[in-house]
C-alpha positions, 0 to 999 in steps of 0.5 A: 438338267443338272445345276453344276458344271463339270470341269475337265482337266488339262495337265500339259503346259503349253509354253513352246507353242503359246496361243495354241488351244489344247483340246481337252476332249481330244485324247479322252480315249487315251486316258488311262482307265485308272484316271478320270477327266472330271475334277470337280463341279461348280454352280453356273452362277459361280462361273460369273462371280467367284470361279470364272474364266481366269480365276484360280479355283481351289479343289480339295487337293489341286488348283485349276483355272477355267480356260477362255472361250476358245476352249469352251467352243470345243465343249459346245462342239461335243454338246451340240447347239448351246442354250442361249439367253435371249435378253435384248437389254442384257446383250446391249449392255454387253455390247457397250462394254465388249463391242458390237461383234458380240452376237450371243449370250450362251449358257455354260455347257452342261453335263448329261444327267447320266454322264456317270454311266454313259457318254463323254463328260462335257464341262468347262475345260480347265488347266492345272494352275499353278503348275509348280507343286510342293511335295508335303513329304519332302518339300520337293518344288517342281513344275508338273510339266517338267518333272516326272516325279509327280503323278496325277491320280483320279481313280474314283469315278464318283469322287472327283474331290479326291483328284490329286497329284502325288510325289511317287516314291517320296522318302520324306525330308532329307536331313542336313547334308543329304539329298534324299530322306530315309523314310519308306518310299511311298506316294505323298500328296503334292499341293500347289505352290502358292506364289504367283506374280500379276500385273495391273493389265490382268496378266498372271504368271508362275513365280520364277523360282529358279531365276529368283533363287539364283538372283536374276535381279542381280545379274544371275538367274541360272544354277552353276551346277545343273541346267534344271536344278531340283528345288526345295521349299521349306516353310515354318511359322513365324510372327514376322511374316512368311518364312518360306525358304527356297533352296537349290539342291544342286548348288545349295543356294537359299533365299527367303520369300520374305525379301519380296514382302519388304519395302522395295521387294517388288524391284526384285521381280522380273518384268511381266511376260504378258501371260494370260494362262486362261487363253494361253497367250503371252505378250508379243516381243515387239509389244511387251507388257510394261505394267508393274509386277506384284507378288501374289498369293494363290487365292488372294482376294485381289487376284481376280475381280469379276466384271458382270452385268445383270438385268431383270427379264421384263414381261411384254406389254399388253399392247405390244408395239413393233418397236417392242418386237424389234427390241427382241429381234435385236437381242437375237443372234445375227444369223437368226433371220439372215435368210428371212428376206420376205414375208414368205420366208418368214412363214417358212421360218415360223415352221422350221426355225429354232423352237426356243426362238420361235416361242418368243413370238407366239401370238404375234402376227406375221406382218407385225414380226416382219415389220419388226425385223425391218425396223431392227435392220434399219429398213423401216421406222417404228413410228414418231412416238416409239422410243429409240433402241438403246445403243449404250448404257449406264447403271441407272439406264439398266434399272429404268425399264425395271422401275417402269415395269414394277411401278406400272404393273397394270401396263403389263401382263399379270403372268408372262410365262416366257419372261418368267414374270408375275406380279400382284399389287398388295394393299399397303398397311396403314402404318406404312402409308406415311412413306410407302405408296405401293407394295407389289408381290413379285411371285415370279421373277427371272434375272439374266446375268452375263460375264464380260471379263475380269480384272486383277489387282484393282476391281473394275469400279476402282479403275473407272469401269474402263473396258480397256482394263478388262482382261480378254476372254478370247485370244482375238480380244473380240468375243462373239459371245459371252457366258450367261445364266438365268436365275429364277425367284420371287420377291417383294417390291416397295415404292416410296412416296416421291414427295415425302422422299424429296422433301426429306432429302432436301433437308438432309443435304443441308445437314452436317452429317451429310457433308461429313459423308461427302467429304469422306467419299472424296477422301476414299476415292482419292486414297484408294484410287488405283495409280494405273486407273483413270481419274475418278470424280468423287461426286459421280461415285456418291449416291444421294441421301435417298439411296443411303436411307433405302439401302439401310432399310433394305438391309434391315428388312433382309435381316428380318425377312431371313427369320421369317421367309425360310431363306438364309440372309445370304440367299436374299438380294437387294436391287435399289431404285434410288436416284434424283430427278434430272433433265434426262430421267424421272426420280425413283425411290424403291426397293426390290428384295428378291431371291434368285437361284438356278434351282428350286430354292429361288421359288419356294414361296416363303419370301413373296408370302411376306408381301401380304399386308399384315405380314409385311407390316409386322416385318417392317415394324420389327426391323425398325424396332431392332434398328433403334438399338445396336449392341455397339451403341453408343459407339455405333450410333455416334459413328460419323467419319471425321478428320482423315477417316474415309469409311463409307458408312455411318451408324452401321455395323455388323451387329445392326445393319451389315449383311453378307456381300452376296446380298448387298450390291454395294459391299456394305457401303453407303449405310447409316441408320440415322437416315432411316430412323431418328437416333439419339446420336447427339445434336451435332449430327442429328437428322430426321430419319426417313422412316421414323413416321412409320415407326411412330405410326406403329407405336401410336 
């Protein structure tokens, strides 16, 4: 099975018939032999975090946008039955965001291993976006859907990275007063024009070059000499910002993009057409989009923010109950047991049902499975002591079952091949015992991830995690399935003594440094809150002191483990279990450092080997000792937000604590070395570090 997803390209722009899903596979037989449909490849995980539906994906010479799930259905129709991710907790979480009509979690369509030799290429359908291109030879600016001067060239079957558009018979840049250049005519590379417009409702559209150039904002909008004038985009370097001039070759009018970057420049932009180019749809005439339009650069960081959900796939308990089986049943597509109306029907399903689904219930008696089906349908009860099946979730509710599994390995099978889970308790080294209560070597772990949509301009956490701000994945707005992936790996789990953590935390909450961080968080939420978002409560976005301490330690261990495990630091990820006790839940204080990957890199064994008593003690000691000093000290050690500062970290920087954002679950926020170690940072912000007793034990 390949680790990449191969997109196919759709060049045609559908404007006259908005909402029609083009079939990228329907005319493959008509594609000229000199061109191929494959334009590049991305890993399945990239479709969830960097290059997913609605994002612009930069290939070496072109930019494409993965299409919505309506187009994916056409790929699955050629591939056959899609591979499913059967994880009930993940499906429940997705349903709470997108609705209960979501029935499946599907893995992306894959390319056959020998797709280069035989068979029709199957992959993620994409559309060229933006459609406006600029010739690098003569500065011609035109959309490929209207201009016949651009030609798509993709000749090398095994080198899709060479796919490109060229301007045929380009004669170079014209001199002043000329329409054409004087160089020898030849094909020259055409690249995407980098300006777009976006709105806070998740819409994205081409920049209206013709209308803006001819001053539609002042009552114009059309060229006086030609209905479809030829444009030129001339740009040059400047210290004053973008110096990009658009010129009409017909009427010779010019305008500089820099006008839009000045104060009030957004007023020159047109109203949003409500366009979702990944579907493709536009806002209906009777319900136009009223959101503010903003100028956007191709590939800008705020053009696309993914919204995804991830959970660890947990093993089955040794003494499995009907409620446990019912939870698995509820995580399956609704049609799975639709024809199972009696125990006799179930016996037939055991023989002829989908093989990968039947494997989930190996070893479970027929009577127990039949009862679980009835429980899942609401036709039976699980018993007085059974936990209710979840109907909604918050971030902590997703972590609670994982915490319960990792802290009670004796209640679970040591090796569950179906869940891809195997743990092994490890003796805690003596120097770690002042704070650390348990160490677990996670020899095998599987993480399931689902993509639920995306936002533009504002990340989802900046708009209160409001589902209404998530751009739709299908034209109806109600997807019946969403893309999902499974990653396998290994890790090390550390649990810390709750009594020690709680006592330390109670003291820290009285300290001046904690009050400074609380105030900074309030300022941060207030200042960076999107004007279009719901009002956020700053206290709800402020993790407790234990989270800061464990988060800091996690980063220190990741940096140290990367030098001993054989993995790069960007390949290691953290999962923090750090919350205080409430009426609804028990407290937690633990760290899981793991590496997960869709290929073999996630299971090389180098990380789990660090869980051994002697090796973990050595890694722990070295990580804490390195954190005592930072090359930016004393500036770093004394850093605390004050006055009007609103940064969400204290004594932490790139030299001592920060890690790659692929490793950190909070984008390097909520970090402070003084919560992990007792730093010499002055009496005003002095606080005892939670793990200082561990370092003292090593030095004794």
